[in-house]
C-alpha positions as CSV (number, residue, x, y, z in Angstrom):
1,M,35.7,22.9,28.6
2,I,36.1,21.8,25.0
3,V,38.2,23.8,22.6
4,S,36.7,24.0,19.1
5,A,36.9,26.4,16.2
6,V,34.5,28.2,14.0
7,A,35.3,29.8,10.6
8,P,33.8,33.3,10.5
9,G,30.8,33.6,8.2
10,T,30.2,29.8,7.7
11,G,27.1,29.6,9.9
12,R,28.1,26.1,11.0
13,D,25.6,24.6,13.4
14,I,28.1,23.9,16.3
15,D,25.5,22.5,18.7
16,E,24.3,19.8,16.1
17,A,27.9,19.0,15.2
18,L,28.8,18.2,18.8
19,Q,25.9,15.9,19.4
20,P,26.3,12.1,19.0
21,Q,24.3,11.0,16.0
22,S,22.7,7.7,15.1
23,Y,23.9,6.0,11.8
24,P,21.0,7.4,9.7
25,L,21.8,10.9,10.8
26,S,25.6,10.7,10.7
27,L,25.9,12.9,7.5
28,R,24.8,15.9,9.6
29,N,28.0,15.7,11.6
30,R,30.2,17.4,9.0
31,G,29.5,20.5,7.0
32,Y,26.0,19.4,6.2
33,E,24.2,21.2,3.3
34,I,20.8,20.1,2.1
35,W,22.0,19.9,-1.5
36,K,24.6,17.3,-0.7
37,P,22.3,14.3,-0.1
38,L,20.1,15.3,-3.0
39,V,23.0,15.3,-5.3
40,G,24.4,12.1,-3.7
41,I,21.1,10.2,-4.3
42,L,21.1,11.2,-8.0
43,L,24.7,10.2,-8.4
44,L,24.1,6.8,-6.7
45,A,21.1,6.1,-9.0
46,S,23.1,7.0,-12.0
47,G,26.0,4.9,-10.9
48,M,23.8,1.9,-10.2
49,F,21.7,1.9,-13.4
50,L,24.0,3.6,-15.9
51,V,27.7,3.9,-15.0
52,A,28.4,0.5,-13.4
53,P,26.6,-1.6,-16.0
54,F,28.4,0.3,-18.8
55,L,31.8,0.0,-17.2
56,M,31.3,-3.7,-16.7
57,L,30.4,-4.4,-20.3
58,P,34.1,-5.3,-21.2
59,V,34.0,-8.0,-18.4
60,L,30.9,-9.4,-20.0
61,A,32.3,-9.3,-23.5
62,I,35.6,-11.0,-22.4
63,G,33.6,-13.7,-20.6
64,V,31.4,-14.5,-23.5
65,A,34.4,-14.4,-25.9
66,V,36.3,-17.1,-24.0
67,D,33.3,-19.4,-23.5
68,H,30.3,-19.4,-25.9
69,T,28.6,-21.5,-28.5
70,G,27.2,-20.2,-31.8
71,S,27.1,-16.5,-32.6
72,F,29.0,-14.1,-30.2
73,A,26.3,-11.4,-30.6
74,T,23.5,-13.8,-29.6
75,A,25.5,-15.2,-26.7
76,F,26.4,-11.7,-25.5
77,E,22.7,-10.6,-25.7
78,N,21.5,-13.7,-23.8
79,A,24.1,-13.2,-21.1
80,A,23.3,-9.5,-20.7
81,T,19.5,-10.0,-20.5
82,L,19.8,-13.1,-18.2
83,D,16.9,-14.8,-20.0
84,T,19.1,-17.9,-19.6
85,V,21.5,-17.5,-16.7
86,T,25.1,-18.0,-17.7
87,W,28.2,-17.7,-15.6
88,Q,29.1,-14.6,-17.6
89,G,25.7,-13.0,-17.0
90,M,25.9,-13.8,-13.3
91,L,29.4,-12.3,-13.1
92,Y,28.3,-9.2,-14.9
93,L,25.3,-8.7,-12.6
94,N,27.2,-9.3,-9.4
95,L,30.1,-7.0,-10.2
96,S,27.8,-4.3,-11.4
97,L,26.0,-4.3,-8.0
98,A,29.3,-4.7,-6.1
99,A,30.4,-1.4,-7.8
100,L,27.9,0.3,-5.4
101,V,30.7,0.1,-2.8
102,P,33.2,2.4,-4.5
103,I,30.4,4.5,-5.9
104,S,29.1,5.2,-2.4
105,W,32.7,5.8,-1.1
106,L,33.3,8.4,-3.8
107,I,30.0,10.2,-3.1
108,V,30.8,10.4,0.6
109,R,34.4,11.5,0.0
110,F,33.8,14.2,-2.7
111,V,30.2,15.3,-2.1
112,H,30.1,15.1,1.7
113,Q,33.9,15.5,2.2
114,Q,34.2,12.9,4.9
115,S,35.8,9.5,5.2
116,P,34.2,6.6,3.4
117,R,34.8,4.6,6.6
118,T,31.8,6.4,8.1
119,L,29.6,4.3,5.7
120,A,30.8,1.1,7.4
121,S,29.9,2.1,10.9
122,V,29.7,5.0,13.4
123,R,33.1,4.0,14.8
124,P,34.0,4.7,11.9
125,G,35.3,1.6,10.0
126,F,34.3,-2.0,9.6
127,R,33.9,-3.9,12.8
128,W,35.2,-7.3,11.8
129,R,34.7,-9.1,15.2
130,F,31.0,-8.0,15.3
131,F,30.6,-9.0,11.6
132,W,31.8,-12.6,12.1
133,A,29.6,-13.0,15.1
134,C,26.6,-11.9,13.1
135,F,27.7,-14.2,10.3
136,G,27.3,-17.1,12.7
137,L,23.9,-15.8,13.8
138,A,22.7,-15.6,10.2
139,V,23.3,-19.3,9.8
140,V,20.9,-19.9,12.8
141,A,18.3,-17.6,11.3
142,V,18.5,-19.2,7.8
143,G,18.3,-22.6,9.5
144,A,15.1,-21.6,11.3
145,Q,13.6,-20.5,7.9
146,I,14.6,-23.8,6.2
147,L,13.1,-25.8,9.1
148,L,9.8,-23.9,8.9
149,A,9.8,-24.2,5.1
150,A,9.9,-28.0,5.4
151,L,6.6,-27.8,7.5
152,L,4.7,-25.4,5.3
153,P,3.1,-26.1,1.9
154,G,4.9,-24.4,-1.0
155,D,4.4,-23.6,-4.6
156,P,3.6,-26.8,-6.6
157,G,6.6,-28.0,-8.5
158,E,8.9,-25.4,-7.1
159,L,11.3,-28.0,-5.8
160,D,10.8,-31.6,-6.7
161,G,13.3,-33.0,-4.1
162,S,15.6,-34.6,-6.6
163,F,19.1,-33.4,-7.3
164,N,19.9,-31.7,-10.6
165,D,22.3,-33.4,-13.0
166,W,25.6,-31.7,-12.4
167,T,27.0,-30.1,-15.5
168,Q,29.9,-27.9,-16.6
169,R,27.5,-25.0,-16.7
170,L,26.4,-25.5,-13.0
171,T,30.1,-25.8,-12.0
172,A,31.0,-22.5,-13.6
173,L,27.9,-20.9,-12.1
174,A,28.7,-22.3,-8.6
175,I,32.2,-20.8,-8.8
176,V,31.0,-17.4,-9.8
177,I,28.2,-17.4,-7.1
178,V,30.6,-18.4,-4.3
179,L,33.2,-15.8,-5.3
180,T,31.0,-12.8,-6.3
181,T,27.6,-13.1,-4.6
182,P,29.1,-11.9,-1.3
183,L,30.4,-8.8,-3.2
184,Q,26.9,-8.2,-4.7
185,A,25.3,-8.4,-1.3
186,I,27.9,-6.0,0.2
187,G,27.3,-3.6,-2.7
188,E,23.6,-3.5,-2.1
189,E,24.0,-3.0,1.6
190,Y,26.5,-0.1,1.1
191,G,24.1,1.5,-1.5
192,F,20.7,1.0,0.2
193,R,21.4,0.5,3.9
194,G,24.5,2.6,3.7
195,Y,24.3,5.8,1.7
196,L,20.6,6.0,1.0
197,L,19.7,5.4,4.6
198,Q,22.1,8.2,5.6
199,A,20.9,10.5,2.8
200,F,17.2,10.2,3.6
201,G,17.9,10.2,7.3
202,S,19.9,13.4,7.1
203,L,17.3,15.1,4.9
204,S,14.4,14.3,7.3
205,R,16.3,14.3,10.6
206,R,14.3,11.2,11.4
207,P,15.9,7.7,11.3
208,W,12.6,5.9,10.6
209,I,12.1,7.9,7.4
210,G,15.5,6.8,6.2
211,I,14.8,3.2,7.1
212,V,11.4,3.1,5.3
213,L,12.5,4.9,2.2
214,S,15.7,2.9,1.7
215,A,13.7,-0.3,2.2
216,L,11.1,0.8,-0.3
217,L,13.6,1.6,-3.0
218,F,15.5,-1.6,-2.3
219,A,12.3,-3.6,-3.0
220,C,11.4,-1.5,-6.0
221,A,14.9,-1.9,-7.5
222,H,14.3,-5.6,-8.0
223,G,11.9,-4.9,-10.8
224,V,8.5,-6.5,-11.6
225,Q,7.3,-8.7,-8.7
226,N,4.0,-9.8,-7.2
227,A,2.8,-8.6,-3.8
228,P,4.3,-11.4,-1.6
229,L,7.7,-11.1,-3.2
230,F,7.6,-7.3,-2.8
231,L,6.7,-7.7,0.8
232,D,9.5,-10.2,1.3
233,R,12.1,-7.8,0.0
234,F,10.6,-4.8,1.7
235,T,10.5,-6.6,5.0
236,F,14.1,-7.6,4.7
237,G,15.0,-4.0,4.0
238,L,13.1,-2.8,7.0
239,M,14.8,-5.4,9.2
240,A,18.3,-4.6,7.9
241,G,17.7,-0.9,8.2
242,Y,16.5,-1.1,11.8
243,V,19.5,-3.3,12.6
244,V,21.8,-0.7,11.1
245,Y,20.1,2.0,13.2
246,R,20.4,-0.1,16.5
247,T,23.9,-1.4,15.9
248,G,25.4,1.7,14.2
249,G,26.8,-0.1,11.2
250,L,26.4,-2.3,8.1
251,E,28.0,-5.5,9.4
252,A,24.8,-7.4,10.5
253,G,22.9,-6.5,7.4
254,I,25.8,-7.7,5.2
255,A,26.1,-11.0,7.1
256,M,22.4,-11.8,6.6
257,H,22.3,-10.7,3.0
258,V,25.3,-12.8,2.0
259,W,23.9,-15.9,3.7
260,N,20.4,-15.4,2.3
261,N,21.6,-15.1,-1.3
262,L,24.2,-18.0,-1.0
263,V,21.5,-20.3,0.3
264,A,18.9,-19.3,-2.3
265,F,21.3,-19.8,-5.2
266,G,22.7,-23.0,-3.6
267,F,19.3,-24.6,-3.4
268,A,18.6,-23.5,-7.0
269,L,21.8,-25.1,-8.2
270,L,21.2,-28.4,-6.4
271,I,17.5,-29.1,-6.6
272,G,15.9,-26.1,-8.3
273,N,16.2,-23.9,-11.4
274,I,18.7,-21.2,-11.4
275,D,17.0,-19.3,-14.2
276,D,13.8,-19.1,-12.2
277,V,15.5,-18.0,-9.0
278,L,17.5,-15.1,-10.6
279,T,14.6,-13.8,-12.6
280,I,11.8,-14.6,-10.2
281,T,8.8,-12.3,-10.2
282,E,6.3,-14.3,-8.1
283,V,6.2,-16.3,-4.9
284,S,3.4,-17.8,-2.8
285,W,1.9,-16.0,0.2
286,W,3.4,-18.9,2.1
287,N,6.7,-17.1,1.7
288,I,5.6,-14.4,4.2
289,P,5.8,-16.7,7.3
290,L,9.3,-17.7,6.2
291,T,10.3,-14.1,5.9
292,I,8.9,-13.2,9.3
293,V,10.7,-16.1,11.0
294,Q,14.1,-15.5,9.4
295,N,14.1,-11.8,9.9
296,G,12.5,-11.9,13.3
297,V,14.9,-14.6,14.6
298,Y,17.9,-12.7,13.2
299,L,16.8,-9.3,14.6
300,L,16.4,-10.7,18.1
301,L,19.8,-12.5,18.0
302,V,21.6,-9.4,16.6
303,L,20.1,-7.1,19.2
304,W,21.1,-9.5,21.9
305,L,24.7,-9.8,20.5
306,A,25.1,-6.0,20.1
307,R,24.1,-5.5,23.7
308,R,26.4,-8.2,24.9
309,M,29.4,-6.9,22.8
310,K,28.5,-3.3,23.8
311,V,28.5,-2.2,20.2
312,R,28.5,1.6,19.7
313,S,25.4,2.9,17.9
314,T,26.1,6.6,17.7
315,T,28.9,8.7,16.4
316,D,31.7,10.2,18.5
317,P,30.9,13.9,18.2
318,L,34.4,15.1,18.7
319,G,35.9,12.6,16.3
320,S,33.4,13.6,13.7
321,L,34.4,17.2,13.6
322,P,36.5,18.3,10.6
323,A,39.8,20.0,11.0
324,P,39.5,23.8,11.7
325,P,39.9,25.8,8.5
326,P,42.8,28.3,8.3
327,G,42.0,31.6,10.0
328,S,39.3,30.2,12.3
329,T,38.7,31.6,15.7
330,P,39.0,29.3,18.8
331,V,35.8,29.1,20.8
332,L,35.3,27.6,24.2
333,L,32.2,25.4,24.3
334,P,30.8,24.2,27.6
335,T,30.5,20.4,28.1
336,T,27.2,20.8,30.0
337,P,24.1,22.7,28.8
338,P,23.3,26.1,30.3
339,V,20.7,26.2,33.0
């Protein structure tokens, strides 16, 4: 027998609370109310598009003040709009997106009244050993994509094969990219594959709805884009969301997201145009096979790894229960269903 407790008059669904839940449904394990994910989604959107960009403006202003030519106002506007990519604009963008991590934590803590560690994984907490193993697999998947890219035709003039002249601007950009692009990728994973996946999953009680809707919003959040580019981002969102569902955490999605962005920006710094990569709105349909290969290879490798490492993909129902409120009445619950 399991000893639990129920506060009189709360109407808490004990049966649901004691069931192991997949990551997309894990918000239903603690005091779930339908208004909570609805409010949380609005707070996340406000934090992403309004609060974080506003709070990071001093960072942008300081960066422009210490390194700019000509008018400060003009340099500030150019950095903020990213028409010409500067290290200040890149820093501002990456830190604004990285802020999705604490924003998601605050929503889970104060709206859902549970530990922010439940966003990292169903354990709860970040599973570092699994993450570093996935990080290595991401290298293999990106390598497979690069190999295929060398065999397929691409956009004319996209990369001319010659190295860029290395300048002070590229050095500053490289430093910012290496230090803050991982934070940007982590922020997007916590926001989209983390909180939004759980919020939509808990509202619908169907993991696949959370996966599809979070992937759709992830693709739309990148702004104006043609069909192949939208499909590229939507496909990545679907793959990452499914991996979260099957592995019970964000580690694999973060590993792939970090490597993907670092490689994309790295090629742009060396033999491409960083302005075009960051503000890209169009890609060729030839990009779709590359997306399928990278995501497909990574998905298969991660599922194999998770099975080999015996990674938990559902919550611990007893560990997910909140502490009994004062004055609650102990109730004996059977460990087996009635027959």
